[in-house]
C-alpha positions as a Markdown table, in Angstrom:
| # | Residue | x | y | z |
|---|---|---|---|---|
| 1 | Unk | -6.7 | 4.3 | 18.4 |
| 2 | Unk | -6.3 | 3.3 | 21.9 |
| 3 | Unk | -2.7 | 3.7 | 23.5 |
| 4 | Unk | -1.9 | -0.1 | 23.8 |
| 5 | Unk | -3.3 | -0.6 | 20.1 |
| 6 | Unk | -1.0 | 2.2 | 19.0 |
| 7 | Unk | 2.0 | 0.9 | 20.8 |
| 8 | Unk | 1.7 | -2.2 | 19.0 |
| 9 | Unk | 1.3 | -0.7 | 15.4 |
| 10 | Unk | 4.4 | 1.6 | 16.0 |
| 11 | Unk | 6.6 | -1.7 | 17.0 |
| 12 | Unk | 4.8 | -3.4 | 14.1 |
| 13 | Unk | 5.9 | -1.0 | 11.8 |
| 14 | Unk | 9.5 | -1.1 | 13.4 |
| 15 | Unk | 9.4 | -4.8 | 13.1 |
| 16 | Unk | 8.4 | -4.6 | 9.3 |
| 17 | Unk | 11.4 | -2.4 | 8.8 |
| 18 | Unk | 13.8 | -4.5 | 10.2 |
| 19 | Unk | 14.6 | -2.5 | 13.1 |
| 20 | Unk | 16.5 | -4.1 | 16.0 |
| 21 | Unk | 15.6 | -4.2 | 19.7 |
| 22 | Unk | 12.7 | -3.1 | 20.2 |
| 23 | Unk | 11.4 | -2.3 | 23.6 |
| 24 | Unk | 8.1 | -0.7 | 25.0 |
| 25 | Unk | 8.4 | 1.4 | 28.0 |
| 26 | Unk | 5.6 | 2.0 | 30.5 |
| 27 | Unk | 6.0 | 5.4 | 32.0 |
| 28 | Unk | 2.9 | 6.1 | 32.9 |
| 29 | Unk | 3.4 | 5.8 | 36.9 |
| 30 | Unk | 6.6 | 7.4 | 36.9 |
| 31 | Unk | 7.0 | 10.3 | 34.5 |
| 32 | Unk | 4.9 | 13.6 | 33.0 |
| 33 | Unk | 7.3 | 13.4 | 29.6 |
| 34 | Unk | 5.0 | 10.6 | 28.2 |
| 35 | Unk | 3.0 | 7.6 | 29.1 |
| 36 | Unk | 5.2 | 5.0 | 27.2 |
| 37 | Unk | 8.8 | 5.3 | 25.2 |
| 38 | Unk | 9.3 | 3.0 | 21.9 |
| 39 | Unk | 13.2 | 2.4 | 21.4 |
| 40 | Unk | 14.9 | 0.8 | 18.7 |
| 41 | Unk | 18.1 | 0.7 | 17.1 |
| 42 | Unk | 18.7 | 0.8 | 13.4 |
| 43 | Unk | 21.9 | -0.5 | 11.8 |
| 44 | Unk | 22.9 | 2.5 | 9.9 |
| 45 | Unk | 22.3 | 5.7 | 8.2 |
| 46 | Unk | 19.4 | 5.0 | 5.5 |
| 47 | Unk | 17.8 | 2.4 | 8.1 |
| 48 | Unk | 17.5 | 5.5 | 10.4 |
| 49 | Unk | 15.4 | 7.3 | 7.9 |
| 50 | Unk | 13.8 | 4.1 | 7.3 |
| 51 | Unk | 12.4 | 3.4 | 10.7 |
| 52 | Unk | 11.3 | 7.2 | 10.9 |
| 53 | Unk | 9.3 | 7.4 | 7.6 |
| 54 | Unk | 7.8 | 3.9 | 8.4 |
| 55 | Unk | 7.1 | 5.8 | 12.2 |
| 56 | Unk | 5.7 | 8.9 | 10.5 |
| 57 | Unk | 3.4 | 7.2 | 8.3 |
| 58 | Unk | 2.2 | 5.3 | 10.9 |
| 59 | Unk | 1.1 | 8.3 | 13.3 |
| 60 | Unk | 0.1 | 9.9 | 9.8 |
| 61 | Unk | -2.7 | 7.2 | 9.4 |
| 62 | Unk | -4.1 | 7.6 | 12.6 |
| 63 | Unk | -4.0 | 11.3 | 12.6 |
| 64 | Unk | -1.8 | 11.5 | 15.6 |
| 65 | Unk | -0.1 | 14.6 | 15.9 |
| 66 | Unk | 3.8 | 14.6 | 16.5 |
| 67 | Unk | 7.0 | 16.7 | 16.1 |
| 68 | Unk | 10.3 | 15.2 | 14.9 |
| 69 | Unk | 13.8 | 15.8 | 16.3 |
| 70 | Unk | 17.4 | 14.6 | 15.4 |
| 71 | Unk | 15.9 | 14.4 | 11.5 |
| 72 | Unk | 19.3 | 14.7 | 10.1 |
| 73 | Unk | 21.0 | 13.0 | 12.9 |
| 74 | Unk | 23.1 | 9.7 | 11.8 |
| 75 | Unk | 22.9 | 9.0 | 15.8 |
| 76 | Unk | 19.7 | 9.7 | 17.0 |
| 77 | Unk | 16.1 | 10.3 | 16.2 |
| 78 | Unk | 13.2 | 11.1 | 18.3 |
| 79 | Unk | 9.5 | 11.1 | 17.4 |
| 80 | Unk | 7.2 | 12.8 | 20.2 |
| 81 | Unk | 3.7 | 11.9 | 19.9 |
| 82 | Unk | 3.0 | 13.3 | 23.1 |
| 83 | Unk | 1.9 | 10.0 | 25.0 |
| 84 | Unk | 4.2 | 8.0 | 22.6 |
| 85 | Unk | 7.7 | 9.2 | 21.9 |
| 86 | Unk | 9.7 | 6.8 | 20.1 |
| 87 | Unk | 13.3 | 6.9 | 19.8 |
| 88 | Unk | 15.6 | 5.9 | 17.0 |
| 89 | Unk | 19.1 | 5.1 | 18.2 |
| 90 | Unk | 22.2 | 3.9 | 16.1 |
| 91 | Unk | 24.1 | 1.1 | 18.0 |
| 92 | Unk | 27.0 | 3.4 | 19.3 |
| 93 | Unk | 24.1 | 6.0 | 20.7 |
| 94 | Unk | 21.8 | 3.5 | 22.4 |
| 95 | Unk | 24.7 | 2.1 | 24.4 |
| 96 | Unk | 25.7 | 5.7 | 25.2 |
| 97 | Unk | 22.7 | 7.1 | 26.3 |
| 98 | Unk | 21.1 | 3.5 | 27.9 |
| 99 | Unk | 17.3 | 4.7 | 28.3 |
| 100 | Unk | 16.7 | 1.1 | 29.6 |
| 101 | Unk | 19.3 | 2.0 | 32.7 |
| 102 | Unk | 17.6 | 5.3 | 33.7 |
| 103 | Unk | 14.1 | 4.1 | 33.2 |
| 104 | Unk | 14.7 | 0.5 | 34.4 |
| 105 | Unk | 12.4 | 1.0 | 37.3 |
| 106 | Unk | 9.8 | 1.2 | 34.4 |
| 107 | Unk | 7.7 | -1.9 | 33.0 |
| 108 | Unk | 9.4 | -3.2 | 30.0 |
| 109 | Unk | 8.2 | -5.2 | 27.2 |
| 110 | Unk | 10.5 | -6.6 | 24.4 |
| 111 | Unk | 8.6 | -6.8 | 21.1 |
| 112 | Unk | 8.7 | -9.8 | 19.6 |
| 113 | Unk | 8.8 | -10.5 | 15.6 |
| 114 | Unk | 5.9 | -12.3 | 14.2 |
| 115 | Unk | 7.0 | -14.3 | 10.8 |
């Protein structure tokens, strides 16, 4: 799967599970950490687990290797797929960490839900 398609599949999986404020950030020209961050807000602890499971399923479907950090956290979970890193935040933690501001000079695309 090419990277652009992978980003869209991940964002779509998050949207299908009602993830909030989904952003795709292109870090390819500014960071060696990853090429892309996908950021999403969960509205509860259960929702955070649901979003994490959706991303794991998506990556598993494409045989994409990944690591999960913060698996039991109620504030933040990171799924590191190498070139794509997914951040799942509680509303409070998303405001606190404010990755959009830290990486504000990178091209950002807001994922729009398709009904």
